[in-house]
mmCIF file of the N, C-alpha and C atoms, coordinates in Angstrom:
data_MODEL
# 
_entry.id   MODEL 
# 
loop_
_atom_site.group_PDB 
_atom_site.id 
_atom_site.type_symbol 
_atom_site.label_atom_id 
_atom_site.label_alt_id 
_atom_site.label_comp_id 
_atom_site.label_asym_id 
_atom_site.label_entity_id 
_atom_site.label_seq_id 
_atom_site.pdbx_PDB_ins_code 
_atom_site.Cartn_x 
_atom_site.Cartn_y 
_atom_site.Cartn_z 
_atom_site.occupancy 
_atom_site.B_iso_or_equiv 
_atom_site.pdbx_formal_charge 
_atom_site.auth_seq_id 
_atom_site.auth_comp_id 
_atom_site.auth_asym_id 
_atom_site.auth_atom_id 
_atom_site.pdbx_PDB_model_num 
ATOM 1   N N  . MET A 1 1  ? 2.435   -44.367 43.431 1.00 0.00 ? 1  MET A N  1 
ATOM 2   C CA . MET A 1 1  ? 2.640   -45.439 44.391 1.00 0.00 ? 1  MET A CA 1 
ATOM 3   C C  . MET A 1 1  ? 2.797   -44.874 45.805 1.00 0.00 ? 1  MET A C  1 
ATOM 4   N N  . ALA A 1 2  ? 3.651   -43.888 45.975 1.00 0.00 ? 2  ALA A N  1 
ATOM 5   C CA . ALA A 1 2  ? 3.860   -43.305 47.301 1.00 0.00 ? 2  ALA A CA 1 
ATOM 6   C C  . ALA A 1 2  ? 2.593   -42.635 47.801 1.00 0.00 ? 2  ALA A C  1 
ATOM 7   N N  . PHE A 1 3  ? 1.849   -42.032 46.886 1.00 0.00 ? 3  PHE A N  1 
ATOM 8   C CA . PHE A 1 3  ? 0.609   -41.383 47.291 1.00 0.00 ? 3  PHE A CA 1 
ATOM 9   C C  . PHE A 1 3  ? -0.403  -42.410 47.766 1.00 0.00 ? 3  PHE A C  1 
ATOM 10  N N  . ASP A 1 4  ? -0.401  -43.569 47.144 1.00 0.00 ? 4  ASP A N  1 
ATOM 11  C CA . ASP A 1 4  ? -1.307  -44.636 47.543 1.00 0.00 ? 4  ASP A CA 1 
ATOM 12  C C  . ASP A 1 4  ? -0.978  -45.091 48.961 1.00 0.00 ? 4  ASP A C  1 
ATOM 13  N N  . LEU A 1 5  ? 0.306   -45.271 49.258 1.00 0.00 ? 5  LEU A N  1 
ATOM 14  C CA . LEU A 1 5  ? 0.734   -45.673 50.592 1.00 0.00 ? 5  LEU A CA 1 
ATOM 15  C C  . LEU A 1 5  ? 0.351   -44.597 51.601 1.00 0.00 ? 5  LEU A C  1 
ATOM 16  N N  . THR A 1 6  ? 0.617   -43.365 51.269 1.00 0.00 ? 6  THR A N  1 
ATOM 17  C CA . THR A 1 6  ? 0.286   -42.256 52.160 1.00 0.00 ? 6  THR A CA 1 
ATOM 18  C C  . THR A 1 6  ? -1.203  -42.226 52.463 1.00 0.00 ? 6  THR A C  1 
ATOM 19  N N  . GLU A 1 7  ? -1.994  -42.388 51.426 1.00 0.00 ? 7  GLU A N  1 
ATOM 20  C CA . GLU A 1 7  ? -3.452  -42.373 51.596 1.00 0.00 ? 7  GLU A CA 1 
ATOM 21  C C  . GLU A 1 7  ? -3.916  -43.512 52.489 1.00 0.00 ? 7  GLU A C  1 
ATOM 22  N N  . LYS A 1 8  ? -3.368  -44.693 52.277 1.00 0.00 ? 8  LYS A N  1 
ATOM 23  C CA . LYS A 1 8  ? -3.772  -45.845 53.091 1.00 0.00 ? 8  LYS A CA 1 
ATOM 24  C C  . LYS A 1 8  ? -3.392  -45.647 54.549 1.00 0.00 ? 8  LYS A C  1 
ATOM 25  N N  . LEU A 1 9  ? -2.193  -45.132 54.795 1.00 0.00 ? 9  LEU A N  1 
ATOM 26  C CA . LEU A 1 9  ? -1.763  -44.903 56.172 1.00 0.00 ? 9  LEU A CA 1 
ATOM 27  C C  . LEU A 1 9  ? -2.595  -43.803 56.832 1.00 0.00 ? 9  LEU A C  1 
ATOM 28  N N  . GLN A 1 10 ? -2.907  -42.777 56.071 1.00 0.00 ? 10 GLN A N  1 
ATOM 29  C CA . GLN A 1 10 ? -3.750  -41.716 56.618 1.00 0.00 ? 10 GLN A CA 1 
ATOM 30  C C  . GLN A 1 10 ? -5.119  -42.262 57.018 1.00 0.00 ? 10 GLN A C  1 
ATOM 31  N N  . ASN A 1 11 ? -5.659  -43.153 56.204 1.00 0.00 ? 11 ASN A N  1 
ATOM 32  C CA . ASN A 1 11 ? -6.961  -43.747 56.514 1.00 0.00 ? 11 ASN A CA 1 
ATOM 33  C C  . ASN A 1 11 ? -6.909  -44.603 57.775 1.00 0.00 ? 11 ASN A C  1 
ATOM 34  N N  . VAL A 1 12 ? -5.811  -45.336 57.948 1.00 0.00 ? 12 VAL A N  1 
ATOM 35  C CA . VAL A 1 12 ? -5.665  -46.161 59.153 1.00 0.00 ? 12 VAL A CA 1 
ATOM 36  C C  . VAL A 1 12 ? -5.712  -45.281 60.390 1.00 0.00 ? 12 VAL A C  1 
ATOM 37  N N  . PHE A 1 13 ? -4.923  -44.202 60.380 1.00 0.00 ? 13 PHE A N  1 
ATOM 38  C CA . PHE A 1 13 ? -4.867  -43.342 61.559 1.00 0.00 ? 13 PHE A CA 1 
ATOM 39  C C  . PHE A 1 13 ? -6.136  -42.513 61.731 1.00 0.00 ? 13 PHE A C  1 
ATOM 40  N N  . LYS A 1 14 ? -6.780  -42.187 60.633 1.00 0.00 ? 14 LYS A N  1 
ATOM 41  C CA . LYS A 1 14 ? -8.061  -41.476 60.718 1.00 0.00 ? 14 LYS A CA 1 
ATOM 42  C C  . LYS A 1 14 ? -9.093  -42.368 61.405 1.00 0.00 ? 14 LYS A C  1 
ATOM 43  N N  . ASN A 1 15 ? -9.101  -43.648 61.041 1.00 0.00 ? 15 ASN A N  1 
ATOM 44  C CA . ASN A 1 15 ? -10.030 -44.588 61.668 1.00 0.00 ? 15 ASN A CA 1 
ATOM 45  C C  . ASN A 1 15 ? -9.745  -44.751 63.158 1.00 0.00 ? 15 ASN A C  1 
ATOM 46  N N  . LEU A 1 16 ? -8.462  -44.776 63.516 1.00 0.00 ? 16 LEU A N  1 
ATOM 47  C CA . LEU A 1 16 ? -8.121  -44.883 64.929 1.00 0.00 ? 16 LEU A CA 1 
ATOM 48  C C  . LEU A 1 16 ? -8.563  -43.643 65.702 1.00 0.00 ? 16 LEU A C  1 
ATOM 49  N N  . ARG A 1 17 ? -8.361  -42.482 65.108 1.00 0.00 ? 17 ARG A N  1 
ATOM 50  C CA . ARG A 1 17 ? -8.741  -41.235 65.775 1.00 0.00 ? 17 ARG A CA 1 
ATOM 51  C C  . ARG A 1 17 ? -10.251 -41.140 65.967 1.00 0.00 ? 17 ARG A C  1 
ATOM 52  N N  . SER A 1 18 ? -11.003 -41.747 65.066 1.00 0.00 ? 18 SER A N  1 
ATOM 53  C CA . SER A 1 18 ? -12.464 -41.639 65.150 1.00 0.00 ? 18 SER A CA 1 
ATOM 54  C C  . SER A 1 18 ? -13.043 -42.480 66.289 1.00 0.00 ? 18 SER A C  1 
ATOM 55  N N  . LYS A 1 19 ? -12.252 -43.402 66.800 1.00 0.00 ? 19 LYS A N  1 
ATOM 56  C CA . LYS A 1 19 ? -12.716 -44.225 67.917 1.00 0.00 ? 19 LYS A CA 1 
ATOM 57  C C  . LYS A 1 19 ? -12.419 -43.467 69.208 1.00 0.00 ? 19 LYS A C  1 
ATOM 58  N N  . GLY A 1 20 ? -13.332 -43.493 70.109 1.00 0.00 ? 20 GLY A N  1 
ATOM 59  C CA . GLY A 1 20 ? -13.126 -42.792 71.370 1.00 0.00 ? 20 GLY A CA 1 
ATOM 60  C C  . GLY A 1 20 ? -12.022 -43.429 72.192 1.00 0.00 ? 20 GLY A C  1 
ATOM 61  N N  . ARG A 1 21 ? -12.160 -44.698 72.428 1.00 0.00 ? 21 ARG A N  1 
ATOM 62  C CA . ARG A 1 21 ? -11.212 -45.433 73.251 1.00 0.00 ? 21 ARG A CA 1 
ATOM 63  C C  . ARG A 1 21 ? -10.742 -46.644 72.448 1.00 0.00 ? 21 ARG A C  1 
ATOM 64  N N  . LEU A 1 22 ? -9.442  -46.840 72.399 1.00 0.00 ? 22 LEU A N  1 
ATOM 65  C CA . LEU A 1 22 ? -8.896  -47.942 71.619 1.00 0.00 ? 22 LEU A CA 1 
ATOM 66  C C  . LEU A 1 22 ? -8.802  -49.207 72.456 1.00 0.00 ? 22 LEU A C  1 
ATOM 67  N N  . THR A 1 23 ? -9.166  -50.303 71.828 1.00 0.00 ? 23 THR A N  1 
ATOM 68  C CA . THR A 1 23 ? -8.987  -51.600 72.459 1.00 0.00 ? 23 THR A CA 1 
ATOM 69  C C  . THR A 1 23 ? -7.744  -52.249 71.864 1.00 0.00 ? 23 THR A C  1 
ATOM 70  N N  . GLU A 1 24 ? -7.325  -53.323 72.466 1.00 0.00 ? 24 GLU A N  1 
ATOM 71  C CA . GLU A 1 24 ? -6.185  -54.069 71.939 1.00 0.00 ? 24 GLU A CA 1 
ATOM 72  C C  . GLU A 1 24 ? -6.494  -54.571 70.529 1.00 0.00 ? 24 GLU A C  1 
ATOM 73  N N  . GLU A 1 25 ? -7.722  -54.969 70.307 1.00 0.00 ? 25 GLU A N  1 
ATOM 74  C CA . GLU A 1 25 ? -8.130  -55.450 68.984 1.00 0.00 ? 25 GLU A CA 1 
ATOM 75  C C  . GLU A 1 25 ? -8.071  -54.335 67.941 1.00 0.00 ? 25 GLU A C  1 
ATOM 76  N N  . ASP A 1 26 ? -8.437  -53.114 68.330 1.00 0.00 ? 26 ASP A N  1 
ATOM 77  C CA . ASP A 1 26 ? -8.341  -51.969 67.415 1.00 0.00 ? 26 ASP A CA 1 
ATOM 78  C C  . ASP A 1 26 ? -6.897  -51.755 66.976 1.00 0.00 ? 26 ASP A C  1 
ATOM 79  N N  . VAL A 1 27 ? -5.984  -51.830 67.931 1.00 0.00 ? 27 VAL A N  1 
ATOM 80  C CA . VAL A 1 27 ? -4.564  -51.613 67.639 1.00 0.00 ? 27 VAL A CA 1 
ATOM 81  C C  . VAL A 1 27 ? -4.025  -52.738 66.752 1.00 0.00 ? 27 VAL A C  1 
ATOM 82  N N  . LYS A 1 28 ? -4.405  -53.973 67.057 1.00 0.00 ? 28 LYS A N  1 
ATOM 83  C CA . LYS A 1 28 ? -3.960  -55.105 66.246 1.00 0.00 ? 28 LYS A CA 1 
ATOM 84  C C  . LYS A 1 28 ? -4.462  -54.990 64.813 1.00 0.00 ? 28 LYS A C  1 
ATOM 85  N N  . ALA A 1 29 ? -5.711  -54.602 64.648 1.00 0.00 ? 29 ALA A N  1 
ATOM 86  C CA . ALA A 1 29 ? -6.290  -54.448 63.314 1.00 0.00 ? 29 ALA A CA 1 
ATOM 87  C C  . ALA A 1 29 ? -5.584  -53.328 62.550 1.00 0.00 ? 29 ALA A C  1 
ATOM 88  N N  . ALA A 1 30 ? -5.297  -52.227 63.236 1.00 0.00 ? 30 ALA A N  1 
ATOM 89  C CA . ALA A 1 30 ? -4.613  -51.104 62.597 1.00 0.00 ? 30 ALA A CA 1 
ATOM 90  C C  . ALA A 1 30 ? -3.207  -51.513 62.178 1.00 0.00 ? 30 ALA A C  1 
ATOM 91  N N  . LEU A 1 31 ? -2.508  -52.243 63.030 1.00 0.00 ? 31 LEU A N  1 
ATOM 92  C CA . LEU A 1 31 ? -1.160  -52.691 62.699 1.00 0.00 ? 31 LEU A CA 1 
ATOM 93  C C  . LEU A 1 31 ? -1.178  -53.631 61.495 1.00 0.00 ? 31 LEU A C  1 
ATOM 94  N N  . LYS A 1 32 ? -2.184  -54.478 61.430 1.00 0.00 ? 32 LYS A N  1 
ATOM 95  C CA . LYS A 1 32 ? -2.325  -55.384 60.282 1.00 0.00 ? 32 LYS A CA 1 
ATOM 96  C C  . LYS A 1 32 ? -2.530  -54.588 58.994 1.00 0.00 ? 32 LYS A C  1 
ATOM 97  N N  . GLU A 1 33 ? -3.351  -53.536 59.063 1.00 0.00 ? 33 GLU A N  1 
ATOM 98  C CA . GLU A 1 33 ? -3.584  -52.691 57.892 1.00 0.00 ? 33 GLU A CA 1 
ATOM 99  C C  . GLU A 1 33 ? -2.308  -51.962 57.473 1.00 0.00 ? 33 GLU A C  1 
ATOM 100 N N  . VAL A 1 34 ? -1.537  -51.505 58.454 1.00 0.00 ? 34 VAL A N  1 
ATOM 101 C CA . VAL A 1 34 ? -0.269  -50.828 58.144 1.00 0.00 ? 34 VAL A CA 1 
ATOM 102 C C  . VAL A 1 34 ? 0.687   -51.800 57.462 1.00 0.00 ? 34 VAL A C  1 
ATOM 103 N N  . LYS A 1 35 ? 0.792   -53.007 57.997 1.00 0.00 ? 35 LYS A N  1 
ATOM 104 C CA . LYS A 1 35 ? 1.675   -54.016 57.392 1.00 0.00 ? 35 LYS A CA 1 
ATOM 105 C C  . LYS A 1 35 ? 1.256   -54.325 55.955 1.00 0.00 ? 35 LYS A C  1 
ATOM 106 N N  . MET A 1 36 ? -0.055  -54.456 55.729 1.00 0.00 ? 36 MET A N  1 
ATOM 107 C CA . MET A 1 36 ? -0.532  -54.752 54.383 1.00 0.00 ? 36 MET A CA 1 
ATOM 108 C C  . MET A 1 36 ? -0.231  -53.599 53.428 1.00 0.00 ? 36 MET A C  1 
ATOM 109 N N  . ALA A 1 37 ? -0.408  -52.381 53.891 1.00 0.00 ? 37 ALA A N  1 
ATOM 110 C CA . ALA A 1 37 ? -0.116  -51.213 53.057 1.00 0.00 ? 37 ALA A CA 1 
ATOM 111 C C  . ALA A 1 37 ? 1.368   -51.177 52.692 1.00 0.00 ? 37 ALA A C  1 
ATOM 112 N N  . LEU A 1 38 ? 2.221   -51.495 53.652 1.00 0.00 ? 38 LEU A N  1 
ATOM 113 C CA . LEU A 1 38 ? 3.663   -51.512 53.384 1.00 0.00 ? 38 LEU A CA 1 
ATOM 114 C C  . LEU A 1 38 ? 4.029   -52.629 52.412 1.00 0.00 ? 38 LEU A C  1 
ATOM 115 N N  . LEU A 1 39 ? 3.411   -53.793 52.583 1.00 0.00 ? 39 LEU A N  1 
ATOM 116 C CA . LEU A 1 39 ? 3.666   -54.899 51.652 1.00 0.00 ? 39 LEU A CA 1 
ATOM 117 C C  . LEU A 1 39 ? 3.240   -54.538 50.240 1.00 0.00 ? 39 LEU A C  1 
ATOM 118 N N  . GLU A 1 40 ? 2.073   -53.926 50.117 1.00 0.00 ? 40 GLU A N  1 
ATOM 119 C CA . GLU A 1 40 ? 1.575   -53.535 48.803 1.00 0.00 ? 40 GLU A CA 1 
ATOM 120 C C  . GLU A 1 40 ? 2.468   -52.471 48.171 1.00 0.00 ? 40 GLU A C  1 
ATOM 121 N N  . ALA A 1 41 ? 3.128   -51.671 49.012 1.00 0.00 ? 41 ALA A N  1 
ATOM 122 C CA . ALA A 1 41 ? 4.030   -50.639 48.505 1.00 0.00 ? 41 ALA A CA 1 
ATOM 123 C C  . ALA A 1 41 ? 5.433   -51.198 48.274 1.00 0.00 ? 41 ALA A C  1 
ATOM 124 N N  . ASP A 1 42 ? 5.602   -52.500 48.486 1.00 0.00 ? 42 ASP A N  1 
ATOM 125 C CA . ASP A 1 42 ? 6.857   -53.197 48.236 1.00 0.00 ? 42 ASP A CA 1 
ATOM 126 C C  . ASP A 1 42 ? 7.988   -52.730 49.163 1.00 0.00 ? 42 ASP A C  1 
ATOM 127 N N  . VAL A 1 43 ? 7.638   -52.500 50.423 1.00 0.00 ? 43 VAL A N  1 
ATOM 128 C CA . VAL A 1 43 ? 8.642   -52.186 51.429 1.00 0.00 ? 43 VAL A CA 1 
ATOM 129 C C  . VAL A 1 43 ? 9.329   -53.494 51.803 1.00 0.00 ? 43 VAL A C  1 
ATOM 130 N N  . THR A 1 44 ? 10.604  -53.465 52.063 1.00 0.00 ? 44 THR A N  1 
ATOM 131 C CA . THR A 1 44 ? 11.355  -54.700 52.308 1.00 0.00 ? 44 THR A CA 1 
ATOM 132 C C  . THR A 1 44 ? 10.834  -55.448 53.523 1.00 0.00 ? 44 THR A C  1 
ATOM 133 N N  . SER A 1 45 ? 10.927  -56.751 53.452 1.00 0.00 ? 45 SER A N  1 
ATOM 134 C CA . SER A 1 45 ? 10.431  -57.592 54.538 1.00 0.00 ? 45 SER A CA 1 
ATOM 135 C C  . SER A 1 45 ? 11.280  -57.429 55.795 1.00 0.00 ? 45 SER A C  1 
ATOM 136 N N  . ARG A 1 46 ? 12.522  -57.006 55.660 1.00 0.00 ? 46 ARG A N  1 
ATOM 137 C CA . ARG A 1 46 ? 13.375  -56.792 56.830 1.00 0.00 ? 46 ARG A CA 1 
ATOM 138 C C  . ARG A 1 46 ? 12.767  -55.704 57.732 1.00 0.00 ? 46 ARG A C  1 
ATOM 139 N N  . LEU A 1 47 ? 12.260  -54.665 57.137 1.00 0.00 ? 47 LEU A N  1 
ATOM 140 C CA . LEU A 1 47 ? 11.599  -53.617 57.915 1.00 0.00 ? 47 LEU A CA 1 
ATOM 141 C C  . LEU A 1 47 ? 10.329  -54.148 58.549 1.00 0.00 ? 47 LEU A C  1 
ATOM 142 N N  . LEU A 1 48 ? 9.586   -54.937 57.817 1.00 0.00 ? 48 LEU A N  1 
ATOM 143 C CA . LEU A 1 48 ? 8.309   -55.442 58.317 1.00 0.00 ? 48 LEU A CA 1 
ATOM 144 C C  . LEU A 1 48 ? 8.503   -56.395 59.509 1.00 0.00 ? 48 LEU A C  1 
ATOM 145 N N  . ARG A 1 49 ? 9.627   -57.108 59.544 1.00 0.00 ? 49 ARG A N  1 
ATOM 146 C CA . ARG A 1 49 ? 9.870   -58.020 60.661 1.00 0.00 ? 49 ARG A CA 1 
ATOM 147 C C  . ARG A 1 49 ? 10.044  -57.267 61.974 1.00 0.00 ? 49 ARG A C  1 
ATOM 148 N N  . THR A 1 50 ? 10.409  -55.993 61.912 1.00 0.00 ? 50 THR A N  1 
ATOM 149 C CA . THR A 1 50 ? 10.583  -55.220 63.131 1.00 0.00 ? 50 THR A CA 1 
ATOM 150 C C  . THR A 1 50 ? 9.270   -54.720 63.689 1.00 0.00 ? 50 THR A C  1 
ATOM 151 N N  . LEU A 1 51 ? 8.201   -54.766 62.905 1.00 0.00 ? 51 LEU A N  1 
ATOM 152 C CA . LEU A 1 51 ? 6.904   -54.269 63.376 1.00 0.00 ? 51 LEU A CA 1 
ATOM 153 C C  . LEU A 1 51 ? 6.194   -55.285 64.228 1.00 0.00 ? 51 LEU A C  1 
# 
């Protein structure tokens, strides 16, 4: 389970690094992917509300 979360987060940041210049939409999409990865890993919603 933890490895799955780690892999998903690594992929999010790898995708961000591959873009030359980030747009606001790129950041929003990445944040959405991070939130989904955390939800799938059953991280508490209290933590997610701070993101």
